[in-house]
C-alpha positions in Angstrom: 72.7 79.5 -43.6 73.1 81.8 -46.6 72.5 85.5 -46.2 69.9 85.5 -48.9 67.7 83.0 -47.0 67.9 85.0 -43.8 67.1 88.2 -45.7 64.2 86.6 -47.4 62.7 85.3 -44.1 63.3 88.6 -42.4 61.5 90.5 -45.2 58.6 88.1 -45.0 58.3 88.6 -41.3 58.3 92.4 -41.7 55.7 92.1 -44.4 53.4 89.9 -42.2 53.8 92.3 -39.2 53.0 95.3 -41.5 49.9 93.7 -42.9 48.6 92.8 -39.4 49.5 96.3 -38.1 47.6 97.9 -41.0 44.6 95.7 -40.5 44.5 96.6 -36.8 44.9 100.3 -37.6 42.1 100.3 -40.1 39.6 98.1 -38.2 38.1 101.0 -36.2 37.6 103.4 -39.1 36.1 100.6 -41.2 33.7 99.7 -38.4 32.7 103.3 -38.0 32.0 103.7 -41.7 29.9 100.5 -41.7 27.9 101.6 -38.7 27.4 105.0 -40.3 26.1 103.5 -43.5 23.6 101.4 -41.6 22.3 104.5 -39.8 22.0 106.4 -43.0 20.2 103.5 -44.7 17.7 103.3 -41.9 17.1 107.1 -42.0 16.7 107.2 -45.8 14.2 104.2 -45.8 12.2 105.8 -42.9 12.1 109.2 -44.7 11.1 107.5 -48.0 8.3 105.6 -46.5 7.0 108.6 -44.5 7.2 110.8 -47.7 5.3 108.2 -49.7 2.6 107.9 -47.0 2.3 111.7 -46.5 1.8 112.3 -50.2 -1.2 110.0 -50.4 -4.7 111.3 -50.9 -8.0 109.7 -49.8 -8.9 106.7 -52.0 -5.3 106.3 -53.3 -3.5 103.0 -53.3 0.3 102.7 -53.7 2.4 99.5 -54.1 5.9 99.6 -52.5 8.4 97.4 -50.7 11.7 97.3 -48.9 14.9 96.0 -50.6 16.5 92.9 -49.1 20.3 93.1 -48.6 22.2 89.8 -48.1 23.6 89.5 -44.6 21.8 92.6 -43.2 18.7 92.2 -41.1 16.2 94.9 -41.9 12.5 95.7 -41.8 9.9 98.3 -40.9 7.0 98.6 -38.5 4.1 101.0 -38.8 1.7 102.0 -36.1 -0.3 105.2 -35.2 1.6 108.0 -36.8 5.1 106.4 -36.6 7.3 104.6 -39.1 10.2 102.7 -37.6 12.9 101.2 -39.9 15.5 98.7 -38.7 18.6 98.3 -40.8 21.4 96.1 -39.3 22.0 97.4 -35.8 20.5 100.9 -36.5 17.0 102.2 -36.1 15.3 105.3 -37.5 11.9 106.8 -36.8 9.7 109.1 -38.9 6.3 110.7 -38.2 3.5 110.8 -40.8 0.3 112.8 -41.1 -2.1 109.9 -41.7 -2.9 107.3 -39.1 -1.3 103.9 -39.8 -2.8 100.5 -39.2 -0.3 98.3 -37.3 1.8 96.5 -39.8 5.3 94.9 -40.1 7.1 95.1 -43.5 9.5 92.4 -44.5 12.2 93.1 -47.1 11.8 91.5 -50.5 8.0 91.6 -50.4 5.6 94.2 -52.0 2.9 95.8 -50.0 -0.3 97.7 -50.9 -0.8 101.0 -49.0 -4.4 102.2 -49.2 -5.7 105.4 -47.7 -9.2 104.7 -46.5 -11.1 107.0 -44.2 -8.1 108.8 -42.9 -6.1 105.6 -42.1 -3.5 103.9 -44.2 -4.2 100.2 -44.4 -1.3 98.0 -45.4 -1.5 94.5 -46.9 0.3 92.2 -49.3 0.2 93.5 -52.9 -1.7 91.5 -55.3 -0.7 91.6 -59.0 -3.2 90.7 -61.6 
């Protein structure tokens, strides 16, 4: 067998081992960054919803919704004085000053938030 062929096979084997080694070495940091980004997304969404609700005044109606992200399960639930947002495997909770009617928000849909008699009522947004 020629030396060039052996050298070529050896360098390919070293390359494959190096690629797999690098992938194994980077898998944990990448997983931590992904998990951290899910936690941050849930915190930001919960803070945003609670800020919007807290800034409402009686008789006010606001239309808002949650973004949908492909491959990531997300949503929000409202009840009492609590906003809970789920994003991937992470959950964040925020408190609000107004009472909230029990509601579940699904990403990709718009909702109408109306402050009526000290309670925020949530329903599907109607355009027209």
